[in-house]
RODREN-882489 format. One record per residue (C-alpha): x, y, z; residue in three letters; residue number from 1. Coordinates in Angstrom, 1 decimal. Layout:
N
<<X; Y; Z>; "ALA"; NUM>
...
***
This chain:
139
<<34.1; -68.9; 23.0>; "MET"; 1>
<<30.6; -70.3; 22.8>; "ILE"; 2>
<<29.7; -73.2; 25.1>; "ASP"; 3>
<<28.0; -75.5; 22.6>; "TYR"; 4>
<<26.5; -77.8; 25.3>; "ARG"; 5>
<<24.6; -74.8; 26.7>; "PHE"; 6>
<<23.5; -73.7; 23.3>; "LEU"; 7>
<<22.3; -77.2; 22.4>; "ALA"; 8>
<<20.4; -77.5; 25.7>; "GLY"; 9>
<<18.7; -74.1; 25.2>; "ALA"; 10>
<<17.7; -75.1; 21.6>; "ILE"; 11>
<<16.3; -78.4; 22.9>; "ILE"; 12>
<<14.2; -76.8; 25.5>; "ILE"; 13>
<<12.9; -74.2; 23.1>; "MET"; 14>
<<12.0; -76.8; 20.5>; "LEU"; 15>
<<10.3; -79.1; 23.0>; "VAL"; 16>
<<8.1; -76.2; 24.1>; "ILE"; 17>
<<7.3; -75.1; 20.6>; "ILE"; 18>
<<6.6; -78.7; 19.3>; "VAL"; 19>
<<4.4; -79.3; 22.4>; "ASN"; 20>
<<2.4; -76.1; 21.8>; "ASP"; 21>
<<2.0; -76.8; 18.0>; "ILE"; 22>
<<0.9; -80.4; 18.7>; "LEU"; 23>
<<-1.6; -79.3; 21.3>; "LYS"; 24>
<<-3.2; -76.8; 19.0>; "ARG"; 25>
<<-3.4; -79.0; 15.9>; "THR"; 26>
<<-4.1; -82.5; 17.2>; "THR"; 27>
<<-5.3; -84.3; 20.3>; "SER"; 28>
<<-1.6; -85.2; 21.0>; "PHE"; 29>
<<-0.8; -86.0; 24.6>; "ASP"; 30>
<<2.7; -85.0; 25.6>; "MET"; 31>
<<2.6; -87.1; 28.7>; "GLU"; 32>
<<2.8; -90.3; 26.6>; "LYS"; 33>
<<6.1; -89.2; 24.9>; "VAL"; 34>
<<9.5; -90.1; 26.4>; "ASP"; 35>
<<10.9; -86.6; 26.3>; "VAL"; 36>
<<14.3; -87.8; 27.8>; "GLY"; 37>
<<14.9; -90.2; 24.9>; "GLN"; 38>
<<13.7; -87.5; 22.4>; "LEU"; 39>
<<16.2; -85.0; 23.9>; "CYS"; 40>
<<19.1; -87.4; 23.9>; "LYS"; 41>
<<18.6; -88.1; 20.2>; "LYS"; 42>
<<18.3; -84.4; 19.4>; "PHE"; 43>
<<21.5; -83.6; 21.5>; "VAL"; 44>
<<23.4; -86.3; 19.6>; "ASN"; 45>
<<22.3; -84.9; 16.3>; "HIS"; 46>
<<23.3; -81.3; 17.4>; "ILE"; 47>
<<26.7; -82.6; 18.5>; "LYS"; 48>
<<27.3; -84.2; 15.1>; "ARG"; 49>
<<26.3; -81.0; 13.3>; "MET"; 50>
<<28.7; -78.9; 15.4>; "PHE"; 51>
<<31.6; -81.4; 15.1>; "SER"; 52>
<<31.2; -81.4; 11.3>; "VAL"; 53>
<<31.1; -77.6; 11.1>; "SER"; 54>
<<34.1; -77.3; 13.4>; "ILE"; 55>
<<36.1; -79.9; 11.4>; "LYS"; 56>
<<35.3; -78.0; 8.2>; "ARG"; 57>
<<36.3; -74.6; 9.7>; "LYS"; 58>
<<39.7; -75.6; 10.8>; "TYR"; 59>
<<42.5; -77.6; 9.1>; "SER"; 60>
<<45.6; -79.1; 10.5>; "ALA"; 61>
<<47.6; -76.1; 9.2>; "HIS"; 62>
<<45.6; -73.6; 11.2>; "SER"; 63>
<<46.9; -75.2; 14.4>; "PHE"; 64>
<<50.6; -74.8; 13.7>; "ILE"; 65>
<<52.1; -72.4; 16.3>; "ILE"; 66>
<<54.1; -69.7; 14.5>; "GLU"; 67>
<<57.0; -68.1; 16.4>; "LYS"; 68>
<<59.5; -65.6; 15.1>; "SER"; 69>
<<62.6; -66.4; 17.2>; "THR"; 70>
<<64.5; -68.7; 14.9>; "GLY"; 71>
<<64.5; -71.1; 11.9>; "ASP"; 72>
<<63.7; -74.5; 13.5>; "ASN"; 73>
<<60.5; -76.5; 13.4>; "SER"; 74>
<<59.3; -79.0; 15.9>; "LEU"; 75>
<<57.9; -82.3; 14.5>; "PHE"; 76>
<<55.7; -84.4; 16.8>; "LEU"; 77>
<<56.3; -88.0; 15.6>; "ALA"; 78>
<<54.5; -89.9; 18.3>; "ASP"; 79>
<<52.6; -89.2; 21.5>; "CYS"; 80>
<<53.5; -92.4; 23.3>; "GLY"; 81>
<<51.1; -94.1; 25.7>; "ASP"; 82>
<<49.6; -91.0; 27.4>; "ASN"; 83>
<<48.2; -88.4; 25.1>; "GLN"; 84>
<<46.6; -86.4; 27.9>; "ALA"; 85>
<<50.0; -85.8; 29.5>; "THR"; 86>
<<51.4; -84.7; 26.2>; "VAL"; 87>
<<48.5; -82.4; 25.7>; "MET"; 88>
<<48.9; -80.9; 29.2>; "ALA"; 89>
<<52.6; -80.4; 28.6>; "THR"; 90>
<<51.9; -78.7; 25.2>; "LEU"; 91>
<<49.4; -76.4; 26.9>; "ARG"; 92>
<<51.8; -75.5; 29.7>; "GLN"; 93>
<<54.8; -74.8; 27.4>; "ILE"; 94>
<<53.0; -72.9; 24.7>; "THR"; 95>
<<49.8; -71.5; 26.4>; "GLY"; 96>
<<47.5; -73.0; 23.7>; "ILE"; 97>
<<43.9; -74.0; 24.4>; "SER"; 98>
<<42.7; -77.6; 25.1>; "TYR"; 99>
<<41.2; -77.9; 21.6>; "ASP"; 100>
<<44.3; -76.7; 20.0>; "HIS"; 101>
<<46.4; -79.2; 21.9>; "ALA"; 102>
<<43.9; -82.0; 21.1>; "LYS"; 103>
<<44.2; -81.2; 17.3>; "TRP"; 104>
<<47.9; -81.3; 17.5>; "ILE"; 105>
<<48.0; -84.7; 19.3>; "VAL"; 106>
<<45.3; -86.2; 17.0>; "ASN"; 107>
<<47.2; -85.0; 13.9>; "ALA"; 108>
<<50.4; -86.9; 14.7>; "VAL"; 109>
<<52.8; -87.0; 12.9>; "PRO"; 110>
<<52.8; -83.3; 12.3>; "THR"; 111>
<<54.8; -80.1; 12.6>; "VAL"; 112>
<<53.4; -78.2; 15.5>; "PHE"; 113>
<<55.8; -75.2; 16.0>; "ILE"; 114>
<<57.5; -73.3; 13.2>; "LYS"; 115>
<<60.3; -70.6; 13.3>; "ASN"; 116>
<<61.5; -71.4; 16.9>; "ILE"; 117>
<<65.0; -70.8; 18.2>; "SER"; 118>
<<67.5; -73.5; 19.0>; "ASP"; 119>
<<67.2; -73.1; 22.7>; "GLN"; 120>
<<63.4; -73.0; 22.8>; "GLU"; 121>
<<63.2; -76.0; 20.4>; "ALA"; 122>
<<65.6; -78.0; 22.6>; "ASP"; 123>
<<63.8; -77.2; 25.9>; "LEU"; 124>
<<60.4; -78.0; 24.3>; "THR"; 125>
<<61.7; -81.3; 22.9>; "LYS"; 126>
<<63.1; -82.3; 26.2>; "LYS"; 127>
<<59.9; -81.5; 28.1>; "ALA"; 128>
<<57.8; -83.5; 25.6>; "LEU"; 129>
<<60.2; -86.4; 25.5>; "GLU"; 130>
<<60.1; -86.5; 29.3>; "PHE"; 131>
<<56.3; -87.3; 29.2>; "VAL"; 132>
<<56.8; -89.9; 26.5>; "GLY"; 133>
<<56.4; -88.1; 23.2>; "ALA"; 134>
<<58.8; -88.4; 20.3>; "LYS"; 135>
<<59.8; -85.0; 18.9>; "VAL"; 136>
<<62.3; -84.1; 16.1>; "ASP"; 137>
<<63.8; -80.7; 15.4>; "ILE"; 138>
<<64.0; -79.9; 11.7>; "LYS"; 139>
***
């Protein structure tokens, strides 16, 4: 997986060098008078918005449903309770999904997050999530 913070930082450094070189060649521009830190912060925020928009368009809520093949039940996350981070951590431990995947599930509440799961797995997962404060239904 690509680390977007590293990519954005590398792009910023390259653009600052390129813009500085172009401005030196074409005008009597003095880079020392420019607040590079503020310029970089604005650029990083713009890059973050661009990446978040492209990621949201790439994935939908349906692409984050965990498909099993052990049974006919589905688990429905109705509410995360007070501590979303604990619910996300529990989801990650039980299912082995990534942080982003767990975050999408928690932010998409109410949602079905596991399909075709056996009775025993569904019951154990439901109990674990209810223990940390979530409300889960088996359908």
